[in-house]
RODO-2510 file (C-alpha; in nm, 4 decimals, decimal comma):
residues 289
     n   res          X          Y          Z
     1     m     6,2681    -0,0750     1,5662
     2     g     6,2693     0,2927     1,6646
     3     l     5,9576     0,5060     1,7235
     4     l     5,9696     0,6819     1,3874
     5     p     5,9857     0,3637     1,1712
     6     v     5,6931     0,2193     1,3715
     7     r     5,4854     0,5296     1,2946
     8     v     5,5798     0,5089     0,9242
     9     f     5,4852     0,1384     0,9158
    10     i     5,1469     0,2042     1,0781
    11     s     5,0813     0,4856     0,8309
    12     f     5,1397     0,2506     0,5344
    13     i     4,8968    -0,0001     0,6828
    14     c     4,6267     0,2675     0,7276
    15     i     4,6701     0,3903     0,3709
    16     g     4,6489     0,0364     0,2450
    17     l     4,3258    -0,0288     0,4355
    18     m     4,1735     0,2902     0,3026
    19     l     4,2578     0,2113    -0,0618
    20     c     4,1912    -0,1657    -0,0840
    21     p     3,8122    -0,1729    -0,0235
    22     l     3,7278     0,0838    -0,2912
    23     p     3,6986    -0,1614    -0,5804
    24     l     3,4876    -0,3940    -0,3625
    25     v     3,2390    -0,1146    -0,2757
    26     a     3,2083    -0,0148    -0,6395
    27     a     3,1432    -0,3761    -0,7423
    28     t     2,8870    -0,4224    -0,4692
    29     n     2,6949    -0,1133    -0,5815
    30     t     2,6987    -0,2016    -0,9537
    31     v     2,3523    -0,3257    -1,0367
    32     g     2,2476    -0,4529    -1,3779
    33     s     1,8935    -0,4121    -1,5124
    34     d     1,7886    -0,7624    -1,4071
    35     e     1,9991    -0,7897    -1,0935
    36     k     1,9531    -0,6747    -0,7372
    37     s     2,1959    -0,5133    -0,4959
    38     i     2,2484    -0,6934    -0,1679
    39     d     2,2480    -0,3478    -0,0049
    40     e     1,8968    -0,2569    -0,1323
    41     k     1,6456    -0,1568     0,1310
    42     p     1,2926    -0,3004     0,1223
    43     l     1,0575    -0,1171    -0,1099
    44     r     0,7893     0,0918     0,0623
    45     i     0,4808     0,0483    -0,1560
    46     a     0,1721     0,2577    -0,0816
    47     v    -0,1193     0,0633    -0,2293
    48     a    -0,4914     0,1305    -0,2522
    49     s    -0,6887    -0,1071    -0,0306
    50     n    -0,8710    -0,2764    -0,3177
    51     f    -0,5456    -0,3945    -0,4771
    52     a    -0,3536    -0,4905    -0,1640
    53     p    -0,4793    -0,8539    -0,1403
    54     t    -0,3985    -0,9103    -0,5105
    55     l    -0,0537    -0,7623    -0,4767
    56     k     0,0298    -0,9678    -0,1676
    57     k    -0,0758    -1,2852    -0,3429
    58     l     0,1201    -1,1944    -0,6498
    59     l     0,4347    -1,1314    -0,4466
    60     a     0,3817    -1,4523    -0,2461
    61     r     0,3629    -1,6426    -0,5762
    62     d     0,6503    -1,4778    -0,7629
    63     n     0,8725    -1,3498    -0,4815
    64     p     0,8551    -1,6287    -0,2173
    65     d     1,2285    -1,6299    -0,1348
    66     q     1,2578    -1,2479    -0,1359
    67     t     1,5205    -1,2576    -0,4118
    68     k     1,3496    -1,0175    -0,6552
    69     f     1,2339    -0,7726    -0,3932
    70     p     1,3740    -0,8100    -0,0390
    71     k     1,0918    -0,7977     0,2172
    72     p     0,8773    -0,5228     0,0536
    73     l     0,6660    -0,3149     0,2938
    74     i     0,3055    -0,2841     0,1819
    75     i     0,1271     0,0219     0,3280
    76     v    -0,2518    -0,0127     0,2763
    77     a    -0,5175     0,2632     0,2878
    78     s    -0,7627     0,4448     0,0643
    79     s    -0,6093     0,6291    -0,2310
    80     g    -0,7117     0,9637    -0,0767
    81     t    -0,5480     0,8874     0,2557
    82     l    -0,2220     0,7692     0,0944
    83     f    -0,2228     1,0770    -0,1314
    84     l    -0,2459     1,3069     0,1704
    85     q     0,0347     1,1168     0,3494
    86     i     0,2574     1,1582     0,0452
    87     q     0,1790     1,5289     0,0292
    88     h     0,2839     1,5576     0,3958
    89     g     0,6199     1,3889     0,3460
    90     a     0,5620     1,0137     0,3829
    91     s     0,8677     0,8254     0,2606
    92     f     0,7151     0,5830     0,0096
    93     d     0,8887     0,4563    -0,3024
    94     l     0,5825     0,3770    -0,5084
    95     f     0,2151     0,4780    -0,5055
    96     l    -0,0391     0,2322    -0,6493
    97     s    -0,3581     0,4331    -0,6616
    98     a    -0,7131     0,3195    -0,7389
    99     d    -0,7510     0,6116    -0,9765
   100     s    -0,5553     0,8253    -1,2245
   101     k    -0,6364     1,1612    -1,0720
   102     r    -0,4093     1,1428    -0,7660
   103     p    -0,0993     1,0187    -0,9539
   104     q    -0,1465     1,3051    -1,1960
   105     l    -0,1711     1,5529    -0,9079
   106     l     0,1509     1,4210    -0,7607
   107     i     0,3259     1,4700    -1,0949
   108     a     0,1807     1,8211    -1,1217
   109     t     0,3240     1,9073    -0,7766
   110     d     0,6633     1,7609    -0,8637
   111     l     0,6320     1,4761    -0,6152
   112     a     0,6348     1,1889    -0,8700
   113     f     0,8133     1,1064    -1,1975
   114     k     0,5887     1,1625    -1,4969
   115     v     0,7730     0,9002    -1,7005
   116     s     0,6801     0,6363    -1,4404
   117     q     0,3020     0,6841    -1,4690
   118     q     0,1273     0,3724    -1,5892
   119     t    -0,2111     0,2052    -1,5734
   120     y    -0,1646    -0,1279    -1,3963
   121     a    -0,5328    -0,2290    -1,3631
   122     y    -0,8932    -0,1440    -1,4333
   123     g    -1,1273    -0,2099    -1,1454
   124     q    -1,4725    -0,3609    -1,1657
   125     l    -1,7703    -0,3085    -0,9353
   126     a    -1,9938    -0,5852    -0,8120
   127     l    -2,3192    -0,5940    -0,6154
   128     w    -2,3027    -0,8507    -0,3347
   129     s    -2,4978    -0,9699    -0,0351
   130     a    -2,3650    -1,2155     0,2271
   131     r    -2,7229    -1,3009     0,3258
   132     n    -2,9054    -1,3471    -0,0051
   133     n    -2,8136    -1,4591    -0,3520
   134     i    -2,8782    -1,1881    -0,6091
   135     s    -3,0886    -1,3805    -0,8596
   136     t    -3,2036    -1,0814    -1,0620
   137     d    -2,9825    -0,8346    -1,2432
   138     p    -2,7977    -0,5847    -1,0177
   139     l    -2,9906    -0,2854    -1,1485
   140     t    -3,3288    -0,4354    -1,0524
   141     t    -3,1904    -0,5374    -0,7119
   142     l    -3,0699    -0,1822    -0,6449
   143     k    -3,4038    -0,0325    -0,7510
   144     n    -3,6040    -0,2745    -0,5346
   145     n    -3,3855    -0,2678    -0,2230
   146     q    -3,5443    -0,0852     0,0663
   147     q    -3,2624    -0,1493     0,3173
   148     r    -2,9270     0,0156     0,3706
   149     l    -2,6489    -0,0004     0,1126
   150     a    -2,2748    -0,0128     0,1795
   151     i    -2,0372     0,1826    -0,0438
   152     a    -1,6910     0,3274     0,0014
   153     n    -1,6694     0,7004     0,0765
   154     p    -1,6959     0,8780    -0,2621
   155     k    -1,4825     1,1709    -0,1434
   156     i    -1,1669     0,9678    -0,0747
   157     a    -1,2126     0,6244    -0,2344
   158     p    -1,2259     0,5861    -0,6150
   159     y    -1,4521     0,2778    -0,5842
   160     g    -1,6877     0,4852    -0,3733
   161     k    -1,6882     0,7598    -0,6376
   162     a    -1,7719     0,5003    -0,9048
   163     a    -2,0470     0,3524    -0,6824
   164     k    -2,1978     0,7003    -0,6495
   165     q    -2,1871     0,7403    -1,0276
   166     v    -2,3775     0,4114    -1,0635
   167     l    -2,6513     0,5309    -0,8298
   168     e    -2,6670     0,8660    -1,0111
   169     s    -2,6892     0,6923    -1,3512
   170     l    -2,9867     0,4911    -1,2207
   171     e    -3,1370     0,8078    -1,0643
   172     l    -3,1178     0,6417    -0,7220
   173     w    -2,8618     0,8597    -0,5467
   174     h    -3,1165     1,0752    -0,3596
   175     d    -3,3237     0,7682    -0,2605
   176     y    -3,0190     0,5999    -0,1066
   177     k    -2,8476     0,9080     0,0410
   178     t    -2,9943     0,8618     0,3900
   179     r    -2,9457     0,4829     0,3807
   180     l    -2,5829     0,4687     0,2814
   181     i    -2,3140     0,3147     0,5079
   182     q    -1,9849     0,4576     0,3853
   183     g    -1,6571     0,2834     0,4520
   184     i    -1,3306     0,4724     0,4631
   185     n    -1,2136     0,2436     0,1804
   186     i    -1,3468    -0,0409    -0,0301
   187     s    -1,1953    -0,3025     0,2071
   188     q    -1,4033    -0,1679     0,4952
   189     t    -1,7126    -0,1714     0,2775
   190     f    -1,6447    -0,5378     0,1938
   191     q    -1,6079    -0,6236     0,5612
   192     q    -1,9270    -0,4384     0,6507
   193     t    -2,1145    -0,6435     0,3908
   194     r    -1,9395    -0,9708     0,4707
   195     s    -2,0133    -0,9375     0,8453
   196     q    -2,3847    -0,8814     0,7500
   197     a    -2,3839    -0,5499     0,9316
   198     v    -2,5277    -0,4247     0,5987
   199     n    -2,7380    -0,6469     0,3792
   200     l    -2,6174    -0,5197     0,0411
   201     g    -2,2921    -0,3618    -0,0752
   202     i    -2,1249    -0,2304    -0,3888
   203     v    -1,7791    -0,3824    -0,3620
   204     s    -1,4757    -0,4532    -0,5726
   205     n    -1,5140    -0,7600    -0,7902
   206     s    -1,1588    -0,8622    -0,7047
   207     q    -1,2500    -0,8950    -0,3343
   208     l    -1,5150    -1,1499    -0,4260
   209     v    -1,2887    -1,3471    -0,6623
   210     l    -1,0049    -1,3668    -0,4089
   211     n    -1,2440    -1,4896    -0,1381
   212     n    -1,4287    -1,7380    -0,3648
   213     l    -1,7533    -1,5412    -0,3255
   214     k    -2,0078    -1,4711    -0,5983
   215     g    -2,1653    -1,1386    -0,6726
   216     v    -2,2985    -0,9734    -0,9868
   217     l    -2,0908    -0,7409    -1,1992
   218     i    -2,2269    -0,3910    -1,2404
   219     p    -2,2127    -0,2730    -1,6041
   220     a    -1,9088    -0,0539    -1,6639
   221     r    -2,1236     0,1834    -1,8727
   222     l    -2,2834     0,3161    -1,5505
   223     h    -1,9649     0,4710    -1,4193
   224     q    -1,6390     0,6231    -1,5395
   225     p    -1,3569     0,3702    -1,5833
   226     i    -1,1795     0,2816    -1,2623
   227     q    -0,8362     0,3409    -1,4110
   228     q    -0,5780     0,2413    -1,1505
   229     q    -0,2395     0,4077    -1,2033
   230     l     0,0965     0,3917    -1,0367
   231     v     0,3872     0,6362    -1,0028
   232     i     0,7400     0,6256    -0,8645
   233     l     0,7832     0,9011    -0,6094
   234     k     1,0709     1,1497    -0,6308
   235     r     1,1308     1,1096    -0,2574
   236     s     1,2300     0,7472    -0,3141
   237     q     1,5827     0,6385    -0,2246
   238     n     1,5268     0,3080    -0,3987
   239     n     1,4654     0,4167    -0,7548
   240     q     1,6216     0,1274    -0,9456
   241     q     1,4379    -0,1389    -0,7467
   242     a     1,1166     0,0637    -0,7911
   243     k     1,1678     0,0546    -1,1675
   244     r     1,2143    -0,3229    -1,1563
   245     f     0,8985    -0,3582    -0,9537
   246     v     0,6998    -0,1630    -1,2124
   247     k     0,8431    -0,3837    -1,4900
   248     f     0,7489    -0,6938    -1,2862
   249     l     0,3915    -0,5687    -1,2284
   250     m     0,3386    -0,4827    -1,5949
   251     n     0,4745    -0,8045    -1,7455
   252     e     0,2325    -1,0418    -1,9186
   253     k     0,2438    -1,3041    -1,6433
   254     s     0,1568    -1,0569    -1,3694
   255     q    -0,1170    -0,8984    -1,5798
   256     q    -0,2789    -1,2380    -1,6357
   257     f    -0,2825    -1,2958    -1,2613
   258     i    -0,4348    -0,9516    -1,2030
   259     a    -0,7124    -1,0206    -1,4579
   260     q    -0,7805    -1,3639    -1,2982
   261     s    -0,8106    -1,1810    -0,9663
   262     g    -1,1224    -0,9967    -1,0773
   263     y    -0,9914    -0,6964    -1,2678
   264     a    -1,0766    -0,6124    -1,6307
   265     k    -0,8156    -0,7268    -1,8798
   266     l    -0,5864    -0,4377    -1,9577
   267     s    -0,5441    -0,5446    -2,3222
   268     e    -0,9219    -0,5535    -2,3818
   269     i    -0,9733    -0,2079    -2,2281
   270     k    -0,6977    -0,0661    -2,4457
   271     e    -0,8619    -0,2090    -2,7574
   272     k    -1,1995    -0,0594    -2,6582
   273     v    -1,0367     0,2819    -2,6036
   274     k    -0,8699     0,2590    -2,9456
   275     g    -1,2051     0,1702    -3,1001
   276     k    -1,3789     0,4678    -2,9380
   277     i    -1,1063     0,7033    -3,0594
   278     k    -1,1373     0,5730    -3,4154
   279     e    -1,5176     0,6164    -3,4032
   280     k    -1,4752     0,9727    -3,2721
   281     v    -1,2248     1,0637    -3,5425
   282     k    -1,4443     0,9020    -3,8121
   283     g    -1,7451     1,1017    -3,6837
   284     e    -1,5511     1,4279    -3,6906
   285     v    -1,4301     1,3562    -4,0470
   286     n    -1,7896     1,2833    -4,1643
   287     t    -1,9116     1,6051    -3,9996
   288     h    -1,6610     1,8113    -4,1995
   289     e    -1,7285     1,6421    -4,5328
***
């Protein structure tokens, strides 16, 4: 075989190799709504510290073999810290905040998809001491306490902001101001109280439930709702898997687990909100009659 035929033969082989894999690549990248691509990268989920233990347990229960979501990366910090990281270019796929304010700000600055914004949980506050059982109601305990009190930082942690609102509602904020031990997030506040470095703490009820500890719920009427919302970030390169994750988190089975983990039932909160709206509308109608 001469030199020219050899070159022609090799050229045909190269062309064949270039053309043959195309259908295979297209098939590999075709993902149905309930399927996952073998080429998907792990989701990078930025989650507020209060919800991280619940999320990890939920994934351990429903994603043990990594088939639904391959080795998701959970990045844990206060909502305020994660928000700043996202603003400065952190490459997260999802943001699970402990409030609704920061997801809305990300949407307003074109960093998150508005259509993805959803409330995934409503947090509950609890008063707890690792040293003493709280036998009286939490309001009396807070009024009679002469020692230090642990709360999360109200400036960066939604649970801290709600704790401050509780103290303000009871007209105790100024009394406690010099006796507050402020954690950078609600997880640190829980650890400060659990280690008995501080006798009394306002913590997340979910932390107590997940650790089989007993505190006393603080009435929700004393603070604004701790409405925890999520968004998918526009910087995400894993959009389809992120959408599946949101669907997974919002399904009935997951929501039951979240409620059992110490959060308020989403369905009950929605009904209360509807009731308040109806009362408001009814009041406005009666005013104009």
